[in-house]
All heavy atoms as an XYZ file, in Angstrom:
694
protein
N      62.349    241.305      5.886
C      63.008    242.419      5.217
C      64.510    242.344      5.526
O      64.896    242.155      6.668
C      62.425    243.738      5.735
C      62.584    244.884      4.770
S      61.896    246.452      5.386
C      60.192    246.298      4.925
N      65.335    242.531      4.526
C      66.789    242.491      4.724
C      67.237    243.699      5.540
O      66.567    244.737      5.566
C      67.496    242.477      3.371
N      68.380    243.579      6.190
C      68.898    244.654      7.038
C      69.092    245.946      6.253
O      68.697    247.015      6.700
C      70.241    244.225      7.675
O      70.026    243.014      8.370
C      70.736    245.281      8.633
N      69.661    245.879      5.038
C      69.865    247.108      4.261
C      68.548    247.693      3.788
O      68.399    248.891      3.670
C      70.859    246.916      3.109
C      70.640    245.660      2.301
O      70.210    244.651      2.897
O      70.913    245.678      1.096
N      67.537    246.853      3.540
C      66.220    247.371      3.200
C      65.637    248.127      4.391
O      65.075    249.204      4.245
C      65.263    246.237      2.835
C      65.441    245.680      1.450
C      64.438    244.578      1.198
O      63.300    244.909      0.821
O      64.793    243.405      1.403
N      65.773    247.532      5.570
C      65.294    248.167      6.794
C      65.969    249.510      7.021
O      65.327    250.494      7.359
C      65.591    247.260      7.992
C      64.424    246.655      8.740
C      64.907    245.812      9.876
C      63.423    247.665      9.172
N      67.290    249.568      6.791
C      68.035    250.816      6.969
C      67.497    251.885      6.019
O      67.338    253.038      6.401
C      69.523    250.581      6.737
N      67.185    251.504      4.782
C      66.638    252.460      3.815
C      65.301    252.996      4.258
O      65.032    254.182      4.191
N      64.438    252.107      4.736
C      63.120    252.514      5.217
C      63.262    253.416      6.432
O      62.619    254.452      6.539
C      62.250    251.267      5.554
C      60.995    251.661      6.292
C      61.912    250.506      4.296
N      64.136    253.027      7.340
C      64.348    253.806      8.562
C      64.858    255.200      8.244
O      64.359    256.182      8.755
C      65.348    253.058      9.442
C      65.252    253.434     10.891
C      66.080    252.480     11.752
O      66.897    251.722     11.245
N      65.863    252.542     13.033
N      65.870    255.327      7.363
C      66.424    256.641      7.075
C      65.415    257.510      6.326
O      65.351    258.700      6.516
C      67.742    256.532      6.285
O      67.509    255.980      5.022
N      64.591    256.894      5.480
C      63.557    257.637      4.778
C      62.540    258.208      5.775
O      62.124    259.338      5.672
C      62.835    256.703      3.802
C      62.731    257.253      2.412
C      62.149    256.216      1.470
O      60.912    256.027      1.504
O      62.917    255.621      0.718
N      62.167    257.400      6.739
C      61.167    257.804      7.715
C      61.698    258.886      8.658
O      60.940    259.684      9.184
C      60.711    256.600      8.522
N      63.021    258.934      8.862
C      63.580    259.900      9.800
C      64.207    261.119      9.112
O      64.773    261.957      9.779
C      64.638    259.238     10.700
O      65.641    258.668      9.868
C      64.022    258.152     11.568
N      64.112    261.221      7.798
C      64.669    262.364      7.084
C      63.908    263.623      7.508
O      62.680    263.657      7.457
C      64.542    262.179      5.551
O      65.263    261.015      5.187
C      65.076    263.374      4.796
N      64.669    264.641      7.911
C      64.049    265.905      8.322
C      63.464    266.617      7.120
O      64.057    266.637      6.055
C      65.100    266.785      9.006
C      64.533    268.073      9.570
C      65.497    268.714     10.540
C      65.086    270.082     11.004
N      63.734    270.239     11.481
N      62.294    267.171      7.289
C      61.635    267.921      6.211
C      61.537    269.388      6.631
O      61.370    269.685      7.804
C      60.261    267.326      5.926
C      60.362    265.867      5.463
C      59.016    265.272      5.165
N      58.442    265.738      3.917
C      58.715    265.234      2.712
N      59.555    264.238      2.601
N      58.146    265.716      1.627
N      61.641    270.265      5.663
C      61.622    271.709      5.904
C      60.463    272.328      5.126
O      60.257    272.018      3.956
C      62.939    272.331      5.435
C      64.148    271.794      6.165
C      64.815    270.657      5.719
C      64.623    272.428      7.301
C      65.927    270.170      6.394
C      65.732    271.935      7.982
C      66.382    270.804      7.520
O      67.475    270.326      8.190
N      59.716    273.239      5.765
C      58.561    273.837      5.091
C      58.960    274.863      4.035
O      59.881    275.660      4.232
C      57.787    274.508      6.229
C      58.788    274.732      7.307
C      59.836    273.673      7.160
N      58.238    274.826      2.919
C      58.365    275.849      1.878
C      57.583    277.065      2.375
O      56.596    276.932      3.099
C      57.804    275.306      0.545
C      57.720    276.391     -0.518
C      58.663    274.139      0.053
N      58.028    278.258      1.996
C      57.370    279.506      2.438
C      55.860    279.450      2.194
O      55.412    278.953      1.155
C      57.981    280.692      1.699
N      55.090    279.960      3.140
C      53.627    279.945      3.017
C      53.152    280.645      1.742
O      53.661    281.692      1.364
C      53.146    280.725      4.250
C      54.287    280.676      5.215
C      55.529    280.593      4.376
N      52.182    280.020      1.084
C      51.575    280.600     -0.110
C      52.417    280.504     -1.374
O      52.044    281.043     -2.409
N      53.552    279.822     -1.300
C      54.456    279.733     -2.454
C      54.282    278.398     -3.172
O      54.283    277.347     -2.544
C      55.930    279.893     -2.011
C      56.885    279.592     -3.150
C      56.170    281.289     -1.477
N      54.120    278.477     -4.490
C      54.183    277.294     -5.347
C      55.599    277.311     -5.910
O      55.936    278.126     -6.759
C      53.150    277.373     -6.465
C      51.725    277.262     -5.963
C      50.716    277.292     -7.089
O      50.903    277.976     -8.083
N      49.649    276.558     -6.920
N      56.437    276.422     -5.408
C      57.871    276.498     -5.673
C      58.282    275.691     -6.899
O      57.929    274.516     -7.038
C      58.619    275.984     -4.438
C      60.121    276.149     -4.421
C      60.535    277.610     -4.601
C      60.696    275.594     -3.126
N      59.056    276.350     -7.783
C      59.598    275.672     -8.951
C      60.670    274.676     -8.536
O      61.550    275.007     -7.744
C      60.234    276.681     -9.920
C      59.219    277.545    -10.625
O      58.069    277.158    -10.769
N      59.634    278.705    -11.075
N      60.608    273.490     -9.087
C      61.647    272.472     -8.898
C      62.398    272.409    -10.220
O      61.797    272.248    -11.286
C      61.033    271.099     -8.553
C      62.131    270.053     -8.423
C      60.212    271.186     -7.280
N      63.721    272.556    -10.142
C      64.541    272.587    -11.351
C      65.448    271.367    -11.436
O      65.719    270.720    -10.436
C      65.356    273.879    -11.385
C      64.442    275.111    -11.487
C      65.230    276.405    -11.559
N      64.356    277.561    -11.669
C      63.908    278.057    -12.822
N      64.269    277.510    -13.961
N      63.116    279.109    -12.836
N      65.938    271.106    -12.621
C      66.775    269.921    -12.848
C      68.207    270.116    -12.381
O      68.993    269.175    -12.360
C      66.756    269.530    -14.326
O      67.312    270.582    -15.112
N      68.560    271.332    -11.989
C      69.898    271.629    -11.490
C      69.846    272.829    -10.571
O      68.801    273.476    -10.419
N      70.992    273.175     -9.957
C      71.031    274.236     -8.944
C      71.126    275.657     -9.516
O      72.109    276.351     -9.314
C      72.274    273.878     -8.137
C      73.178    273.241     -9.136
C      72.276    272.472    -10.064
N      70.087    276.073    -10.218
C      70.108    277.436    -10.738
C      68.895    277.736    -11.594
O      68.199    276.822    -12.068
N      68.666    279.018    -11.814
C      67.499    279.445    -12.590
C      67.665    279.173    -14.086
O      66.701    279.235    -14.835
C      67.220    280.951    -12.366
O      68.404    281.692    -12.666
C      66.803    281.217    -10.929
N      68.869    278.842    -14.518
C      69.093    278.490    -15.919
C      68.682    277.060    -16.253
O      68.618    276.681    -17.422
N      68.408    276.272    -15.235
C      67.968    274.887    -15.455
C      66.455    274.861    -15.671
O      65.734    275.674    -15.101
C      68.330    274.000    -14.255
C      69.798    273.750    -14.103
C      70.602    274.625    -13.374
C      70.397    272.643    -14.708
C      71.963    274.394    -13.238
C      71.762    272.420    -14.568
C      72.539    273.288    -13.840
O      73.886    273.071    -13.715
N      65.965    273.916    -16.467
C      64.520    273.866    -16.716
C      63.714    273.529    -15.464
O      64.178    272.768    -14.604
C      64.359    272.744    -17.751
C      65.700    272.231    -18.074
C      66.713    272.914    -17.213
N      62.511    274.094    -15.400
C      61.556    273.733    -14.345
C      60.988    272.370    -14.716
O      60.474    272.198    -15.828
C      60.431    274.785    -14.226
C      59.357    274.332    -13.240
C      60.988    276.136    -13.816
N      61.091    271.400    -13.797
C      60.585    270.067    -14.102
C      59.247    269.778    -13.418
O      58.521    268.893    -13.822
C      61.626    268.965    -13.774
C      62.126    269.071    -12.347
C      62.783    269.042    -14.750
C      63.083    267.960    -11.939
N      58.941    270.556    -12.380
C      57.617    270.475    -11.757
C      57.473    271.660    -10.813
O      58.430    272.368    -10.545
C      57.394    269.153    -11.037
C      58.235    268.919     -9.783
C      57.902    267.551     -9.194
C      58.706    267.271     -7.948
N      58.400    265.944     -7.385
N      56.259    271.872    -10.328
C      55.977    272.935     -9.376
C      55.343    272.310     -8.142
O      54.377    271.550     -8.246
C      55.020    273.991     -9.993
C      54.707    275.091     -8.984
C      55.637    274.599    -11.257
N      55.918    272.614     -6.973
C      55.374    272.086     -5.721
C      54.146    272.892     -5.315
O      54.143    274.117     -5.423
C      56.425    272.167     -4.614
C      57.693    271.355     -4.814
C      58.671    271.617     -3.670
C      57.379    269.879     -4.914
N      53.112    272.254     -4.827
C      51.935    272.983     -4.361
C      52.245    273.738     -3.066
O      53.225    273.452     -2.398
C      50.900    271.870     -4.123
C      51.707    270.648     -3.881
C      52.985    270.810     -4.668
N      51.384    274.671     -2.717
C      51.562    275.414     -1.475
C      51.398    274.479     -0.277
O      50.718    273.463     -0.359
C      50.539    276.574     -1.356
O      49.231    276.020     -1.404
C      50.702    277.582     -2.466
N      52.071    274.830      0.811
C      51.907    274.108      2.062
C      52.699    272.826      2.210
O      52.438    272.056      3.120
N      53.680    272.595      1.334
C      54.455    271.351      1.442
C      55.748    271.557      2.220
O      56.212    272.683      2.394
C      54.791    270.756      0.046
C      53.535    270.412     -0.717
C      55.696    271.661     -0.747
N      56.293    270.451      2.689
C      57.622    270.426      3.289
C      58.476    269.524      2.419
O      57.966    268.574      1.812
C      57.566    269.880      4.709
O      56.891    270.780      5.559
N      59.777    269.841      2.350
C      60.670    269.073      1.478
C      61.833    268.495      2.284
O      62.293    269.103      3.243
C      61.224    269.948      0.327
C      60.105    270.375     -0.608
C      61.979    271.161      0.852
N      62.322    267.324      1.872
C      63.546    266.810      2.465
C      64.728    267.513      1.826
O      64.625    267.967      0.676
C      63.518    265.331      2.068
C      62.818    265.337      0.753
C      61.787    266.435      0.856
N      65.822    267.661      2.525
C      67.039    268.198      1.913
C      68.090    267.100      2.002
O      68.612    266.802      3.075
C      67.515    269.493      2.593
C      66.451    270.587      2.460
C      68.842    269.956      1.988
C      66.799    271.902      3.146
N      68.380    266.489      0.862
C      69.356    265.407      0.797
C      70.777    265.952      0.851
O      71.657    265.376      1.491
C      69.163    264.601     -0.480
C      67.782    263.987     -0.542
O      67.272    263.493      0.445
N      67.158    264.052     -1.698
N      71.000    267.056      0.146
C      72.285    267.734      0.128
C      72.054    269.137     -0.428
O      70.967    269.440     -0.904
C      73.313    266.966     -0.718
S      72.864    266.768     -2.461
N      73.070    269.994     -0.321
C      72.945    271.370     -0.794
C      74.191    271.739     -1.593
O      75.277    271.194     -1.352
C      72.798    272.331      0.383
C      71.517    272.120      1.177
C      71.455    273.009      2.396
O      72.298    272.916      3.285
N      70.461    273.888      2.442
N      74.021    272.678     -2.533
C      75.162    273.129     -3.324
C      74.956    274.579     -3.766
O      73.844    275.080     -3.771
C      75.370    272.213     -4.526
S      73.967    272.105     -5.630
N      76.044    275.250     -4.137
C      75.918    276.621     -4.626
C      75.378    276.644     -6.054
O      75.578    275.701     -6.814
C      77.353    277.154     -4.555
C      78.215    275.933     -4.674
C      77.426    274.809     -4.048
N      74.678    277.704     -6.366
C      74.127    277.891     -7.712
C      73.778    279.358     -7.906
O      74.377    280.234     -7.284
N      72.773    279.611     -8.726
C      72.313    280.964     -8.988
C      71.834    281.625     -7.687
O      71.138    280.989     -6.904
C      71.129    280.940     -9.986
O      71.504    280.188    -11.130
C      70.735    282.342    -10.409
N      72.181    282.887     -7.476
C      71.688    283.624     -6.313
C      70.236    284.011     -6.535
O      69.879    284.542     -7.596
C      72.557    284.874     -6.058
O      73.895    284.440     -5.803
C      72.053    285.685     -4.881
N      69.407    283.739     -5.543
C      67.966    283.975     -5.614
C      67.527    284.714     -4.356
O      68.021    284.426     -3.262
C      67.203    282.632     -5.730
C      65.711    282.828     -5.624
C      67.553    281.930     -7.021
N      66.597    285.669     -4.510
C      65.984    286.345     -3.356
C      64.592    285.778     -3.148
O      63.832    285.618     -4.104
C      65.901    287.848     -3.600
O      67.187    288.399     -3.616
N      64.274    285.462     -1.888
C      62.967    284.909     -1.559
C      62.554    285.339     -0.174
O      63.193    286.194      0.442
N      61.492    284.739      0.350
C      60.968    285.102      1.667
C      61.975    284.934      2.797
O      61.861    285.582      3.825
C      59.791    284.159      1.864
C      59.447    283.665      0.510
C      60.699    283.711     -0.296
N      62.971    284.062      2.618
C      63.945    283.805      3.675
C      65.320    284.354      3.326
O      66.345    283.827      3.743
C      64.001    282.299      3.988
C      62.649    281.772      4.434
C      61.975    280.821      3.684
C      62.036    282.275      5.572
C      60.719    280.369      4.083
C      60.782    281.835      5.972
C      60.127    280.889      5.229
O      58.880    280.455      5.618
N      65.328    285.457      2.570
C      66.588    286.134      2.279
C      67.088    285.903      0.870
O      66.376    285.430      0.003
N      68.349    286.279      0.675
C      69.017    286.119     -0.621
C      70.131    285.105     -0.441
O      70.941    285.228      0.486
C      69.575    287.469     -1.102
O      68.477    288.386     -1.253
C      70.297    287.326     -2.437
N      70.159    284.106     -1.298
C      71.112    283.023     -1.119
C      71.452    282.382     -2.458
O      70.644    282.399     -3.386
C      70.498    281.955     -0.193
O      71.340    280.833     -0.086
N      72.645    281.814     -2.529
C      73.030    281.032     -3.701
C      72.980    279.535     -3.392
O      73.442    278.720     -4.182
C      74.422    281.430     -4.201
C      75.538    280.908     -3.305
O      75.334    280.696     -2.101
N      76.701    280.724     -3.868
N      72.397    279.175     -2.249
C      72.295    277.773     -1.863
C      71.055    277.150     -2.523
O      69.971    277.729     -2.505
C      72.201    277.611     -0.330
C      73.480    278.159      0.332
C      71.983    276.147      0.051
C      73.416    278.191      1.843
N      71.266    275.964     -3.090
C      70.173    275.192     -3.682
C      70.066    273.861     -2.963
O      71.079    273.236     -2.628
C      70.412    274.992     -5.179
C      70.129    276.269     -5.924
C      70.902    277.399     -5.935
C      68.985    276.559     -6.710
N      70.303    278.373     -6.673
C      69.129    277.892     -7.172
C      67.862    275.833     -7.076
C      68.175    278.502     -7.974
C      66.908    276.446     -7.887
C      67.071    277.769     -8.329
N      68.829    273.442     -2.695
C      68.550    272.224     -1.958
C      68.171    271.096     -2.910
O      67.272    271.261     -3.739
C      67.380    272.445     -0.989
C      67.618    273.621     -0.052
O      68.794    273.910      0.261
O      66.624    274.234      0.376
N      68.858    269.964     -2.784
C      68.506    268.783     -3.557
C      67.422    268.037     -2.773
O      67.655    267.596     -1.652
C      69.733    267.884     -3.756
C      69.362    266.584     -4.424
O      69.016    265.631     -3.744
N      69.428    266.555     -5.727
N      66.214    267.947     -3.360
C      65.086    267.331     -2.664
C      64.800    265.916     -3.165
O      64.021    265.186     -2.543
C      63.820    268.207     -2.742
C      63.362    268.398     -4.185
C      64.069    269.547     -2.059
C      61.966    268.989     -4.316
N      65.401    265.540     -4.266
C      65.279    264.194     -4.844
C      66.305    264.114     -5.970
O      66.896    265.135     -6.346
C      63.873    263.942     -5.379
N      66.497    262.940     -6.518
C      67.478    262.762     -7.581
C      67.169    263.693     -8.760
O      66.105    263.612     -9.361
C      67.475    261.304     -8.048
C      68.619    261.010     -8.985
O      69.648    261.678     -8.968
N      68.441    260.018     -9.821
N      68.088    264.642     -9.046
C      67.903    265.570    -10.167
C      66.851    266.634     -9.933
O      66.352    267.227    -10.891
N      66.514    266.914     -8.663
C      65.491    267.914     -8.349
C      66.025    268.908     -7.317
O      66.398    268.508     -6.210
C      64.217    267.252     -7.823
C      63.562    266.327     -8.823
C      62.297    265.693     -8.305
O      61.594    266.259     -7.451
N      61.980    264.511     -8.792
N      66.032    270.198     -7.680
C      66.593    271.243     -6.837
C      65.597    272.379     -6.651
O      64.872    272.737     -7.575
C      67.868    271.823     -7.470
C      68.995    270.827     -7.550
C      69.064    269.906     -8.589
C      69.985    270.793     -6.580
C      70.097    268.981     -8.658
C      71.022    269.882     -6.643
C      71.065    268.975     -7.687
O      72.084    268.065     -7.742
N      65.615    272.971     -5.446
C      64.817    274.165     -5.161
C      65.719    275.212     -4.517
O      66.705    274.878     -3.856
C      63.609    273.859     -4.229
C      62.613    272.926     -4.899
C      64.052    273.301     -2.893
N      65.377    276.472     -4.720
C      66.146    277.576     -4.137
C      65.929    277.612     -2.628
O      64.792    277.631     -2.144
C      65.716    278.893     -4.767
N      67.032    277.612     -1.877
C      66.968    277.591     -0.411
C      66.299    278.836      0.160
O      65.744    278.782      1.259
C      68.393    277.452      0.148
C      68.397    277.166      1.639
O      67.940    276.067      2.029
O      68.863    278.026      2.400
N      66.292    279.941     -0.562
C      65.680    281.191     -0.096
C      64.167    281.041      0.085
O      63.523    281.901      0.682
C      65.990    282.325     -1.072
N      63.590    279.953     -0.427
C      62.157    279.698     -0.301
C      61.836    278.581      0.688
O      60.692    278.187      0.846
C      61.561    279.340     -1.665
C      61.429    280.548     -2.554
C      62.466    280.946     -3.382
C      60.255    281.301     -2.560
C      62.355    282.065     -4.185
C      60.139    282.418     -3.360
C      61.188    282.793     -4.171
O      61.072    283.908     -4.962
N      62.878    278.054      1.350
C      62.690    276.939      2.280
C      63.126    277.384      3.680
O      64.209    277.922      3.854
C      63.519    275.710      1.824
C      63.322    274.552      2.790
C      63.138    275.293      0.414
N      62.255    277.189      4.672
C      62.571    277.618      6.037
C      63.430    276.567      6.734
O      62.931    275.599      7.292
C      61.300    277.890      6.841
C      61.630    278.615      8.183
C      60.406    278.913      8.981
N      59.926    277.661      9.557
C      58.662    277.411      9.839
N      57.731    278.301      9.627
N      58.302    276.244     10.360
N      64.737    276.806      6.700
C      65.674    275.876      7.347
C      66.108    276.372      8.717
O      66.723    275.630      9.468
C      66.936    275.689      6.482
O      67.600    276.954      6.362
C      66.603    275.126      5.112
N      65.846    277.654      9.004
C      66.284    278.220     10.271
C      67.731    278.681     10.241
O      68.305    279.021     11.271
N      68.323    278.710      9.052
C      69.729    279.085      8.923
C      69.955    279.819      7.605
O      69.261    279.565      6.617
C      70.603    277.830      8.947
O      71.946    278.142      8.641
N      70.945    280.726      7.604
C      71.332    281.390      6.361
C      72.414    280.597      5.631
O      72.829    280.946      4.542
C      71.860    282.801      6.638
C      70.754    283.757      7.040
O      69.577    283.483      6.715
O      71.059    284.778      7.683
N      72.882    279.532      6.277
C      73.955    278.732      5.695
C      73.481    277.320      5.369
O      72.284    277.039      5.312
N      74.451    276.454      5.189
C      74.165    275.064      4.866
C      73.637    274.313      6.094
O      74.150    274.490      7.183
C      75.441    274.386      4.356
C      75.832    274.835      2.965
C      76.580    275.989      2.763
C      75.430    274.119      1.833
C      76.930    276.409      1.495
C      75.773    274.536      0.574
C      76.521    275.677      0.387
O      76.856    276.093     -0.881
N      72.610    273.492      5.879
C      72.056    272.662      6.955
C      72.186    271.173      6.618
O      71.742    270.325      7.384
C      70.568    273.001      7.249
C      70.438    274.429      7.738
C      69.699    272.743      6.031
N      72.772    270.882      5.463
C      72.971    269.506      5.016
C      74.338    269.399      4.351
O      74.975    270.424      4.075
C      71.872    269.101      4.048
N      74.752    268.196      4.074
C      76.045    267.983      3.405
C      76.029    268.597      2.007
O      74.952    268.802      1.415
C      76.385    266.475      3.299
C      76.528    265.868      4.673
C      75.354    265.728      2.467
N      77.192    268.923      1.507
C      77.314    269.446      0.146
C      77.081    268.322     -0.859
O      77.578    267.205     -0.661
C      78.712    270.032     -0.091
C      79.020    271.247      0.761
C      78.657    272.513      0.023
N      79.062    273.671      0.793
C      79.793    274.649      0.294
N      80.219    274.624     -0.933
N      80.093    275.673      1.055
N      76.358    268.640     -1.922
C      76.173    267.669     -2.998
C      77.512    267.469     -3.693
O      78.300    268.409     -3.796
C      75.153    268.163     -4.011
S      73.508    268.502     -3.319
N      77.741    266.295     -4.155
C      79.003    266.143     -4.835
C      79.218    264.782     -5.292
O      79.979    264.230     -5.859
């Protein structure tokens, strides 16, 4: 395996995952806000990686009210108010 391939595998394996609120089937949207289409729904009991975060539509959920949206994959965003990060602020780099 090439060194850069190894680095990709290593970073994927060590990416921190955050649990979605218990009992919640979370909408995944194509952008950071409720005006973006839902592209899939996460099942209950999952944890998500947070690649980066950005401001968007303000949403109220089990973990407060926030305008922070979490990028969990390329073109996939979830409202941070439904993800237990342990913080009311940013826990990852800003998307950009």
